[in-house]
PDB file of the backbone (N, CA, C, O) and the ligand in Angstrom, with CONECT records:
HET     ZN  A 101       1
ATOM      1  N   MET A   1     115.267  81.269  70.416  1.00  0.00           N
ATOM      2  CA  MET A   1     115.133  82.019  71.561  1.00  0.00           C
ATOM      3  C   MET A   1     116.349  83.067  71.567  1.00  0.00           C
ATOM      4  O   MET A   1     117.519  82.694  71.480  1.00  0.00           O
ATOM      5  N   GLU A   2     115.978  84.369  71.674  1.00  0.00           N
ATOM      6  CA  GLU A   2     117.053  85.290  71.797  1.00  0.00           C
ATOM      7  C   GLU A   2     116.877  86.146  73.037  1.00  0.00           C
ATOM      8  O   GLU A   2     115.796  86.695  73.252  1.00  0.00           O
ATOM      9  N   VAL A   3     117.868  86.271  73.828  1.00  0.00           N
ATOM     10  CA  VAL A   3     117.802  87.131  75.054  1.00  0.00           C
ATOM     11  C   VAL A   3     117.926  88.558  74.665  1.00  0.00           C
ATOM     12  O   VAL A   3     119.008  88.938  74.219  1.00  0.00           O
ATOM     13  N   LEU A   4     116.919  89.406  74.788  1.00  0.00           N
ATOM     14  CA  LEU A   4     116.995  90.725  74.461  1.00  0.00           C
ATOM     15  C   LEU A   4     117.547  91.637  75.449  1.00  0.00           C
ATOM     16  O   LEU A   4     118.132  92.675  75.137  1.00  0.00           O
ATOM     17  N   GLU A   5     117.340  91.210  76.754  1.00  0.00           N
ATOM     18  CA  GLU A   5     117.872  92.043  77.842  1.00  0.00           C
ATOM     19  C   GLU A   5     118.026  91.124  78.962  1.00  0.00           C
ATOM     20  O   GLU A   5     117.229  90.203  79.135  1.00  0.00           O
ATOM     21  N   GLU A   6     119.114  91.358  79.802  1.00  0.00           N
ATOM     22  CA  GLU A   6     119.070  90.663  81.084  1.00  0.00           C
ATOM     23  C   GLU A   6     119.696  91.565  82.161  1.00  0.00           C
ATOM     24  O   GLU A   6     120.514  92.420  81.822  1.00  0.00           O
ATOM     25  N   GLY A   7     119.367  91.415  83.352  1.00  0.00           N
ATOM     26  CA  GLY A   7     119.727  92.310  84.362  1.00  0.00           C
ATOM     27  C   GLY A   7     119.222  92.016  85.762  1.00  0.00           C
ATOM     28  O   GLY A   7     118.765  90.908  86.043  1.00  0.00           O
ATOM     29  N   GLU A   8     119.303  93.013  86.648  1.00  0.00           N
ATOM     30  CA  GLU A   8     118.804  92.774  87.972  1.00  0.00           C
ATOM     31  C   GLU A   8     118.252  94.091  88.445  1.00  0.00           C
ATOM     32  O   GLU A   8     118.910  95.130  88.384  1.00  0.00           O
ATOM     33  N   ILE A   9     117.007  94.021  88.925  1.00  0.00           N
ATOM     34  CA  ILE A   9     116.441  95.308  89.646  1.00  0.00           C
ATOM     35  C   ILE A   9     116.134  94.971  91.030  1.00  0.00           C
ATOM     36  O   ILE A   9     115.421  94.005  91.302  1.00  0.00           O
ATOM     37  N   ASP A  10     116.674  95.772  91.962  1.00  0.00           N
ATOM     38  CA  ASP A  10     116.437  95.551  93.280  1.00  0.00           C
ATOM     39  C   ASP A  10     116.657  94.148  93.842  1.00  0.00           C
ATOM     40  O   ASP A  10     115.928  93.676  94.715  1.00  0.00           O
ATOM     41  N   GLY A  11     117.696  93.500  93.303  1.00  0.00           N
ATOM     42  CA  GLY A  11     118.057  92.186  93.765  1.00  0.00           C
ATOM     43  C   GLY A  11     117.381  90.972  93.121  1.00  0.00           C
ATOM     44  O   GLY A  11     117.665  89.805  93.391  1.00  0.00           O
ATOM     45  N   ILE A  12     116.470  91.367  92.254  1.00  0.00           N
ATOM     46  CA  ILE A  12     115.679  90.241  91.441  1.00  0.00           C
ATOM     47  C   ILE A  12     116.282  90.214  89.995  1.00  0.00           C
ATOM     48  O   ILE A  12     116.244  91.203  89.263  1.00  0.00           O
ATOM     49  N   GLN A  13     116.827  89.044  89.638  1.00  0.00           N
ATOM     50  CA  GLN A  13     117.473  88.806  88.362  1.00  0.00           C
ATOM     51  C   GLN A  13     116.423  88.516  87.349  1.00  0.00           C
ATOM     52  O   GLN A  13     115.492  87.780  87.675  1.00  0.00           O
ATOM     53  N   TYR A  14     116.481  89.027  86.139  1.00  0.00           N
ATOM     54  CA  TYR A  14     115.456  88.732  85.098  1.00  0.00           C
ATOM     55  C   TYR A  14     116.119  88.735  83.694  1.00  0.00           C
ATOM     56  O   TYR A  14     117.216  89.240  83.456  1.00  0.00           O
ATOM     57  N   LYS A  15     115.322  88.113  82.798  1.00  0.00           N
ATOM     58  CA  LYS A  15     115.733  87.990  81.362  1.00  0.00           C
ATOM     59  C   LYS A  15     114.537  88.330  80.567  1.00  0.00           C
ATOM     60  O   LYS A  15     113.420  87.947  80.917  1.00  0.00           O
ATOM     61  N   ILE A  16     114.742  89.050  79.489  1.00  0.00           N
ATOM     62  CA  ILE A  16     113.669  89.164  78.611  1.00  0.00           C
ATOM     63  C   ILE A  16     113.890  88.422  77.314  1.00  0.00           C
ATOM     64  O   ILE A  16     114.809  88.787  76.581  1.00  0.00           O
ATOM     65  N   ILE A  17     113.184  87.498  77.007  1.00  0.00           N
ATOM     66  CA  ILE A  17     113.545  86.608  75.793  1.00  0.00           C
ATOM     67  C   ILE A  17     112.486  86.680  74.745  1.00  0.00           C
ATOM     68  O   ILE A  17     111.287  86.761  75.012  1.00  0.00           O
ATOM     69  N   ALA A  18     112.958  86.648  73.604  1.00  0.00           N
ATOM     70  CA  ALA A  18     112.051  86.734  72.283  1.00  0.00           C
ATOM     71  C   ALA A  18     111.958  85.058  71.978  1.00  0.00           C
ATOM     72  O   ALA A  18     112.948  84.330  71.901  1.00  0.00           O
ATOM     73  N   THR A  19     110.808  84.696  71.851  1.00  0.00           N
ATOM     74  CA  THR A  19     110.532  83.315  71.343  1.00  0.00           C
ATOM     75  C   THR A  19     109.753  83.515  69.988  1.00  0.00           C
ATOM     76  O   THR A  19     109.260  84.614  69.732  1.00  0.00           O
ATOM     77  N   PRO A  20     109.654  82.552  69.204  1.00  0.00           N
ATOM     78  CA  PRO A  20     108.916  82.622  68.029  1.00  0.00           C
ATOM     79  C   PRO A  20     107.437  83.173  68.144  1.00  0.00           C
ATOM     80  O   PRO A  20     106.848  83.717  67.209  1.00  0.00           O
ATOM     81  N   TYR A  21     106.910  82.966  69.404  1.00  0.00           N
ATOM     82  CA  TYR A  21     105.508  83.340  69.584  1.00  0.00           C
ATOM     83  C   TYR A  21     105.249  84.552  70.377  1.00  0.00           C
ATOM     84  O   TYR A  21     104.236  85.219  70.169  1.00  0.00           O
ATOM     85  N   ALA A  22     106.136  84.882  71.303  1.00  0.00           N
ATOM     86  CA  ALA A  22     105.976  86.074  72.071  1.00  0.00           C
ATOM     87  C   ALA A  22     107.182  86.420  72.759  1.00  0.00           C
ATOM     88  O   ALA A  22     108.161  85.675  72.734  1.00  0.00           O
ATOM     89  N   THR A  23     107.164  87.499  73.367  1.00  0.00           N
ATOM     90  CA  THR A  23     108.325  88.052  74.221  1.00  0.00           C
ATOM     91  C   THR A  23     107.955  87.687  75.708  1.00  0.00           C
ATOM     92  O   THR A  23     106.921  88.113  76.222  1.00  0.00           O
ATOM     93  N   VAL A  24     108.765  86.953  76.314  1.00  0.00           N
ATOM     94  CA  VAL A  24     108.538  86.411  77.709  1.00  0.00           C
ATOM     95  C   VAL A  24     109.467  87.120  78.554  1.00  0.00           C
ATOM     96  O   VAL A  24     110.548  87.540  78.142  1.00  0.00           O
ATOM     97  N   VAL A  25     109.006  87.269  79.856  1.00  0.00           N
ATOM     98  CA  VAL A  25     109.964  87.834  80.891  1.00  0.00           C
ATOM     99  C   VAL A  25     110.236  86.687  81.984  1.00  0.00           C
ATOM    100  O   VAL A  25     109.328  86.265  82.700  1.00  0.00           O
ATOM    101  N   LYS A  26     111.460  86.251  82.051  1.00  0.00           N
ATOM    102  CA  LYS A  26     111.873  85.292  83.180  1.00  0.00           C
ATOM    103  C   LYS A  26     112.436  85.949  84.319  1.00  0.00           C
ATOM    104  O   LYS A  26     113.201  86.903  84.184  1.00  0.00           O
ATOM    105  N   VAL A  27     112.072  85.453  85.533  1.00  0.00           N
ATOM    106  CA  VAL A  27     112.602  86.080  86.699  1.00  0.00           C
ATOM    107  C   VAL A  27     113.064  84.967  87.585  1.00  0.00           C
ATOM    108  O   VAL A  27     112.504  83.871  87.582  1.00  0.00           O
ATOM    109  N   LYS A  28     114.178  85.281  88.408  1.00  0.00           N
ATOM    110  CA  LYS A  28     114.549  84.390  89.498  1.00  0.00           C
ATOM    111  C   LYS A  28     113.622  84.626  90.674  1.00  0.00           C
ATOM    112  O   LYS A  28     113.697  85.685  91.297  1.00  0.00           O
ATOM    113  N   CYS A  29     112.743  83.674  91.005  1.00  0.00           N
ATOM    114  CA  CYS A  29     111.628  83.783  91.941  1.00  0.00           C
ATOM    115  C   CYS A  29     112.211  84.291  93.254  1.00  0.00           C
ATOM    116  O   CYS A  29     113.111  83.658  93.808  1.00  0.00           O
ATOM    117  N   PRO A  30     111.696  85.478  93.793  1.00  0.00           N
ATOM    118  CA  PRO A  30     112.085  85.899  95.235  1.00  0.00           C
ATOM    119  C   PRO A  30     111.596  85.012  96.276  1.00  0.00           C
ATOM    120  O   PRO A  30     112.058  85.066  97.416  1.00  0.00           O
ATOM    121  N   ARG A  31     110.546  84.077  95.885  1.00  0.00           N
ATOM    122  CA  ARG A  31     110.075  83.273  96.992  1.00  0.00           C
ATOM    123  C   ARG A  31     110.794  82.024  97.082  1.00  0.00           C
ATOM    124  O   ARG A  31     111.336  81.693  98.137  1.00  0.00           O
ATOM    125  N   CYS A  32     110.839  81.156  95.819  1.00  0.00           N
ATOM    126  CA  CYS A  32     111.481  79.921  95.897  1.00  0.00           C
ATOM    127  C   CYS A  32     112.798  79.763  95.318  1.00  0.00           C
ATOM    128  O   CYS A  32     113.466  78.755  95.544  1.00  0.00           O
ATOM    129  N   GLY A  33     113.231  80.770  94.533  1.00  0.00           N
ATOM    130  CA  GLY A  33     114.599  80.754  94.066  1.00  0.00           C
ATOM    131  C   GLY A  33     114.781  80.201  92.747  1.00  0.00           C
ATOM    132  O   GLY A  33     115.856  80.203  92.149  1.00  0.00           O
ATOM    133  N   LYS A  34     113.560  79.666  92.257  1.00  0.00           N
ATOM    134  CA  LYS A  34     113.769  78.952  90.735  1.00  0.00           C
ATOM    135  C   LYS A  34     113.403  80.058  89.677  1.00  0.00           C
ATOM    136  O   LYS A  34     112.686  81.025  89.935  1.00  0.00           O
ATOM    137  N   TRP A  35     113.974  79.805  88.473  1.00  0.00           N
ATOM    138  CA  TRP A  35     113.525  80.750  87.424  1.00  0.00           C
ATOM    139  C   TRP A  35     112.159  80.297  86.949  1.00  0.00           C
ATOM    140  O   TRP A  35     111.767  79.135  87.055  1.00  0.00           O
ATOM    141  N   GLY A  36     111.404  81.367  86.378  1.00  0.00           N
ATOM    142  CA  GLY A  36     109.938  81.043  85.889  1.00  0.00           C
ATOM    143  C   GLY A  36     109.574  82.209  85.038  1.00  0.00           C
ATOM    144  O   GLY A  36     110.222  83.254  84.976  1.00  0.00           O
ATOM    145  N   ASN A  37     108.555  81.956  84.433  1.00  0.00           N
ATOM    146  CA  ASN A  37     107.902  83.080  83.551  1.00  0.00           C
ATOM    147  C   ASN A  37     107.145  84.038  84.412  1.00  0.00           C
ATOM    148  O   ASN A  37     106.355  83.605  85.251  1.00  0.00           O
ATOM    149  N   LEU A  38     107.343  85.297  84.252  1.00  0.00           N
ATOM    150  CA  LEU A  38     106.527  86.392  84.929  1.00  0.00           C
ATOM    151  C   LEU A  38     105.333  86.718  84.076  1.00  0.00           C
ATOM    152  O   LEU A  38     105.449  87.154  82.930  1.00  0.00           O
ATOM    153  N   ARG A  39     104.068  86.471  84.728  1.00  0.00           N
ATOM    154  CA  ARG A  39     102.929  86.684  84.045  1.00  0.00           C
ATOM    155  C   ARG A  39     102.106  87.716  84.955  1.00  0.00           C
ATOM    156  O   ARG A  39     102.214  87.708  86.182  1.00  0.00           O
ATOM    157  N   LYS A  40     101.331  88.547  84.306  1.00  0.00           N
ATOM    158  CA  LYS A  40     100.415  89.390  85.018  1.00  0.00           C
ATOM    159  C   LYS A  40      98.995  88.694  85.183  1.00  0.00           C
ATOM    160  O   LYS A  40      98.398  88.224  84.215  1.00  0.00           O
ATOM    161  N   ASP A  41      98.527  88.665  86.406  1.00  0.00           N
ATOM    162  CA  ASP A  41      97.232  88.053  86.548  1.00  0.00           C
ATOM    163  C   ASP A  41      96.114  89.026  86.669  1.00  0.00           C
ATOM    164  O   ASP A  41      96.354  90.232  86.722  1.00  0.00           O
ATOM    165  N   ARG A  42      94.854  88.539  86.717  1.00  0.00           N
ATOM    166  CA  ARG A  42      93.719  89.509  86.816  1.00  0.00           C
ATOM    167  C   ARG A  42      93.977  90.223  88.140  1.00  0.00           C
ATOM    168  O   ARG A  42      94.490  89.706  89.132  1.00  0.00           O
ATOM    169  N   GLY A  43      93.499  91.630  88.007  1.00  0.00           N
ATOM    170  CA  GLY A  43      93.700  92.318  89.244  1.00  0.00           C
ATOM    171  C   GLY A  43      95.082  92.717  89.479  1.00  0.00           C
ATOM    172  O   GLY A  43      95.900  92.675  88.560  1.00  0.00           O
ATOM    173  N   LYS A  44      95.390  93.095  90.633  1.00  0.00           N
ATOM    174  CA  LYS A  44      96.904  93.510  90.955  1.00  0.00           C
ATOM    175  C   LYS A  44      97.659  92.297  91.472  1.00  0.00           C
ATOM    176  O   LYS A  44      97.905  92.130  92.667  1.00  0.00           O
ATOM    177  N   ARG A  45      97.989  91.517  90.568  1.00  0.00           N
ATOM    178  CA  ARG A  45      98.657  90.339  90.986  1.00  0.00           C
ATOM    179  C   ARG A  45      99.667  89.877  89.931  1.00  0.00           C
ATOM    180  O   ARG A  45      99.438  90.062  88.735  1.00  0.00           O
ATOM    181  N   PHE A  46     100.829  89.252  90.381  1.00  0.00           N
ATOM    182  CA  PHE A  46     101.692  88.654  89.329  1.00  0.00           C
ATOM    183  C   PHE A  46     101.889  87.048  89.712  1.00  0.00           C
ATOM    184  O   PHE A  46     101.877  86.642  90.874  1.00  0.00           O
ATOM    185  N   ILE A  47     102.054  86.281  88.658  1.00  0.00           N
ATOM    186  CA  ILE A  47     102.307  84.871  88.883  1.00  0.00           C
ATOM    187  C   ILE A  47     103.698  84.590  88.268  1.00  0.00           C
ATOM    188  O   ILE A  47     104.005  85.081  87.182  1.00  0.00           O
ATOM    189  N   ILE A  48     104.470  83.858  88.917  1.00  0.00           N
ATOM    190  CA  ILE A  48     105.682  83.284  88.435  1.00  0.00           C
ATOM    191  C   ILE A  48     105.455  81.910  88.119  1.00  0.00           C
ATOM    192  O   ILE A  48     105.219  81.162  89.068  1.00  0.00           O
ATOM    193  N   VAL A  49     105.482  81.415  86.912  1.00  0.00           N
ATOM    194  CA  VAL A  49     105.040  80.079  86.562  1.00  0.00           C
ATOM    195  C   VAL A  49     106.383  79.283  86.429  1.00  0.00           C
ATOM    196  O   VAL A  49     107.261  79.595  85.625  1.00  0.00           O
ATOM    197  N   HIS A  50     106.458  78.225  87.292  1.00  0.00           N
ATOM    198  CA  HIS A  50     107.548  77.264  87.172  1.00  0.00           C
ATOM    199  C   HIS A  50     107.203  76.103  86.481  1.00  0.00           C
ATOM    200  O   HIS A  50     106.088  76.038  85.962  1.00  0.00           O
ATOM    201  N   GLU A  51     108.071  75.082  86.386  1.00  0.00           N
ATOM    202  CA  GLU A  51     107.696  73.842  85.575  1.00  0.00           C
ATOM    203  C   GLU A  51     106.629  73.097  86.408  1.00  0.00           C
ATOM    204  O   GLU A  51     105.711  72.550  85.797  1.00  0.00           O
ATOM    205  N   ARG A  52     106.674  73.040  87.615  1.00  0.00           N
ATOM    206  CA  ARG A  52     105.693  72.133  88.353  1.00  0.00           C
ATOM    207  C   ARG A  52     104.878  72.920  89.440  1.00  0.00           C
ATOM    208  O   ARG A  52     104.124  72.328  90.212  1.00  0.00           O
ATOM    209  N   SER A  53     105.038  74.103  89.464  1.00  0.00           N
ATOM    210  CA  SER A  53     104.456  74.961  90.481  1.00  0.00           C
ATOM    211  C   SER A  53     104.308  76.438  90.012  1.00  0.00           C
ATOM    212  O   SER A  53     104.806  76.831  88.957  1.00  0.00           O
ATOM    213  N   HIS A  54     103.623  77.205  90.822  1.00  0.00           N
ATOM    214  CA  HIS A  54     103.804  78.618  90.569  1.00  0.00           C
ATOM    215  C   HIS A  54     103.654  79.432  91.861  1.00  0.00           C
ATOM    216  O   HIS A  54     103.015  78.958  92.800  1.00  0.00           O
ATOM    217  N   CYS A  55     104.247  80.690  91.939  1.00  0.00           N
ATOM    218  CA  CYS A  55     104.123  81.479  92.986  1.00  0.00           C
ATOM    219  C   CYS A  55     103.363  82.746  92.632  1.00  0.00           C
ATOM    220  O   CYS A  55     103.496  83.323  91.553  1.00  0.00           O
ATOM    221  N   HIS A  56     102.547  83.145  93.622  1.00  0.00           N
ATOM    222  CA  HIS A  56     101.712  84.343  93.342  1.00  0.00           C
ATOM    223  C   HIS A  56     102.251  85.521  94.182  1.00  0.00           C
ATOM    224  O   HIS A  56     102.838  85.320  95.246  1.00  0.00           O
ATOM    225  N   PHE A  57     102.045  86.702  93.699  1.00  0.00           N
ATOM    226  CA  PHE A  57     102.396  87.948  94.428  1.00  0.00           C
ATOM    227  C   PHE A  57     101.409  88.965  94.335  1.00  0.00           C
ATOM    228  O   PHE A  57     101.349  89.492  93.224  1.00  0.00           O
ATOM    229  N   ASP A  58     100.623  89.385  95.191  1.00  0.00           N
ATOM    230  CA  ASP A  58      99.669  90.399  95.084  1.00  0.00           C
ATOM    231  C   ASP A  58     100.256  91.641  95.566  1.00  0.00           C
ATOM    232  O   ASP A  58     101.334  91.666  96.162  1.00  0.00           O
ATOM    233  N   TRP A  59      99.508  92.743  95.295  1.00  0.00           N
ATOM    234  CA  TRP A  59     100.084  94.183  95.464  1.00  0.00           C
ATOM    235  C   TRP A  59     100.446  94.434  96.897  1.00  0.00           C
ATOM    236  O   TRP A  59     101.116  95.432  97.158  1.00  0.00           O
ATOM    237  N   THR A  60     100.030  93.546  97.935  1.00  0.00           N
ATOM    238  CA  THR A  60     100.476  93.876  99.306  1.00  0.00           C
ATOM    239  C   THR A  60     101.979  93.323  99.547  1.00  0.00           C
ATOM    240  O   THR A  60     102.603  93.654 100.554  1.00  0.00           O
ATOM    241  N   ARG A  61     102.476  92.535  98.652  1.00  0.00           N
ATOM    242  CA  ARG A  61     103.880  92.003  98.873  1.00  0.00           C
ATOM    243  C   ARG A  61     104.903  93.121  98.529  1.00  0.00           C
ATOM    244  O   ARG A  61     104.690  93.928  97.624  1.00  0.00           O
ATOM    245  N   ASP A  62     105.973  93.129  99.261  1.00  0.00           N
ATOM    246  CA  ASP A  62     106.997  93.990  98.988  1.00  0.00           C
ATOM    247  C   ASP A  62     107.561  94.013  97.640  1.00  0.00           C
ATOM    248  O   ASP A  62     107.915  95.055  97.089  1.00  0.00           O
ATOM    249  N   VAL A  63     107.642  92.850  97.115  1.00  0.00           N
ATOM    250  CA  VAL A  63     108.339  92.654  95.884  1.00  0.00           C
ATOM    251  C   VAL A  63     107.502  93.150  94.687  1.00  0.00           C
ATOM    252  O   VAL A  63     108.035  93.358  93.597  1.00  0.00           O
ATOM    253  N   PHE A  64     106.134  93.344  94.912  1.00  0.00           N
ATOM    254  CA  PHE A  64     105.267  93.620  93.935  1.00  0.00           C
ATOM    255  C   PHE A  64     105.733  94.770  92.932  1.00  0.00           C
ATOM    256  O   PHE A  64     105.544  94.657  91.721  1.00  0.00           O
ATOM    257  N   GLU A  65     106.299  95.787  93.452  1.00  0.00           N
ATOM    258  CA  GLU A  65     106.685  97.024  92.728  1.00  0.00           C
ATOM    259  C   GLU A  65     107.866  96.654  91.896  1.00  0.00           C
ATOM    260  O   GLU A  65     107.972  97.129  90.765  1.00  0.00           O
ATOM    261  N   VAL A  66     108.751  95.845  92.374  1.00  0.00           N
ATOM    262  CA  VAL A  66     109.940  95.343  91.732  1.00  0.00           C
ATOM    263  C   VAL A  66     109.433  94.463  90.422  1.00  0.00           C
ATOM    264  O   VAL A  66     109.880  94.649  89.290  1.00  0.00           O
ATOM    265  N   LEU A  67     108.606  93.648  90.697  1.00  0.00           N
ATOM    266  CA  LEU A  67     108.080  92.812  89.610  1.00  0.00           C
ATOM    267  C   LEU A  67     107.309  93.604  88.526  1.00  0.00           C
ATOM    268  O   LEU A  67     107.353  93.270  87.342  1.00  0.00           O
ATOM    269  N   GLU A  68     106.662  94.573  88.937  1.00  0.00           N
ATOM    270  CA  GLU A  68     106.023  95.530  88.045  1.00  0.00           C
ATOM    271  C   GLU A  68     107.101  96.355  87.206  1.00  0.00           C
ATOM    272  O   GLU A  68     106.880  96.584  86.017  1.00  0.00           O
ATOM    273  N   LYS A  69     108.255  96.795  87.822  1.00  0.00           N
ATOM    274  CA  LYS A  69     109.340  97.403  87.066  1.00  0.00           C
ATOM    275  C   LYS A  69     109.731  96.548  86.054  1.00  0.00           C
ATOM    276  O   LYS A  69     109.721  96.950  84.890  1.00  0.00           O
ATOM    277  N   ILE A  70     110.099  95.343  86.355  1.00  0.00           N
ATOM    278  CA  ILE A  70     110.558  94.287  85.576  1.00  0.00           C
ATOM    279  C   ILE A  70     109.622  93.986  84.383  1.00  0.00           C
ATOM    280  O   ILE A  70     110.040  93.944  83.226  1.00  0.00           O
ATOM    281  N   TYR A  71     108.428  93.795  84.702  1.00  0.00           N
ATOM    282  CA  TYR A  71     107.466  93.417  83.784  1.00  0.00           C
ATOM    283  C   TYR A  71     107.174  94.686  82.653  1.00  0.00           C
ATOM    284  O   TYR A  71     106.718  94.527  81.521  1.00  0.00           O
ATOM    285  N   ARG A  72     107.529  95.861  83.227  1.00  0.00           N
ATOM    286  CA  ARG A  72     107.372  96.889  82.180  1.00  0.00           C
ATOM    287  C   ARG A  72     108.508  97.045  81.257  1.00  0.00           C
ATOM    288  O   ARG A  72     108.341  97.737  80.252  1.00  0.00           O
ATOM    289  N   ARG A  73     109.677  96.468  81.486  1.00  0.00           N
ATOM    290  CA  ARG A  73     110.832  96.448  80.733  1.00  0.00           C
ATOM    291  C   ARG A  73     110.404  95.882  79.287  1.00  0.00           C
ATOM    292  O   ARG A  73     110.767  96.412  78.237  1.00  0.00           O
ATOM    293  N   LYS A  74     109.609  94.773  79.364  1.00  0.00           N
ATOM    294  CA  LYS A  74     109.179  94.123  78.145  1.00  0.00           C
ATOM    295  C   LYS A  74     108.539  94.998  77.141  1.00  0.00           C
ATOM    296  O   LYS A  74     108.761  94.825  75.943  1.00  0.00           O
ATOM    297  N   PHE A  75     107.690  96.005  77.608  1.00  0.00           N
ATOM    298  CA  PHE A  75     107.063  96.799  76.621  1.00  0.00           C
ATOM    299  C   PHE A  75     108.111  97.859  76.180  1.00  0.00           C
ATOM    300  O   PHE A  75     107.917  98.411  75.097  1.00  0.00           O
ATOM    301  N   ARG A  76     109.031  98.142  76.797  1.00  0.00           N
ATOM    302  CA  ARG A  76     110.040  99.192  76.480  1.00  0.00           C
ATOM    303  C   ARG A  76     110.881  98.796  75.265  1.00  0.00           C
ATOM    304  O   ARG A  76     111.358  99.650  74.518  1.00  0.00           O
ATOM    305  N   ILE A  77     111.064  97.396  75.068  1.00  0.00           N
ATOM    306  CA  ILE A  77     111.996  96.911  74.172  1.00  0.00           C
ATOM    307  C   ILE A  77     111.204  96.047  73.067  1.00  0.00           C
ATOM    308  O   ILE A  77     111.786  95.693  72.042  1.00  0.00           O
ATOM    309  N   GLU A  78     109.974  95.749  73.287  1.00  0.00           N
ATOM    310  CA  GLU A  78     109.348  94.895  72.325  1.00  0.00           C
ATOM    311  C   GLU A  78     109.100  95.591  70.993  1.00  0.00           C
ATOM    312  O   GLU A  78     108.567  94.981  70.066  1.00  0.00           O
TER     313      GLU A  78
HETATM  314 ZN    ZN A 101     108.658  80.564  92.935  1.00  0.00          ZN2+
END
């Protein structure tokens, strides 16, 4: 695993990591505070996948735009 980029956007910490299979985006969850993988869901929704749970954020949530900004970083450096 190689960390390609790490930083913080609008108070949310993130890391973009290259694994042998894919580039993944990890964020410190604004809801529960745990790190997890940021994934885009069908429709306008993000999921942060933790080890035993996950948190959903649809477009009505304030943090949605911040998650979108973080998610787009992946395509800038991939
Ligand atoms: Zn969470």
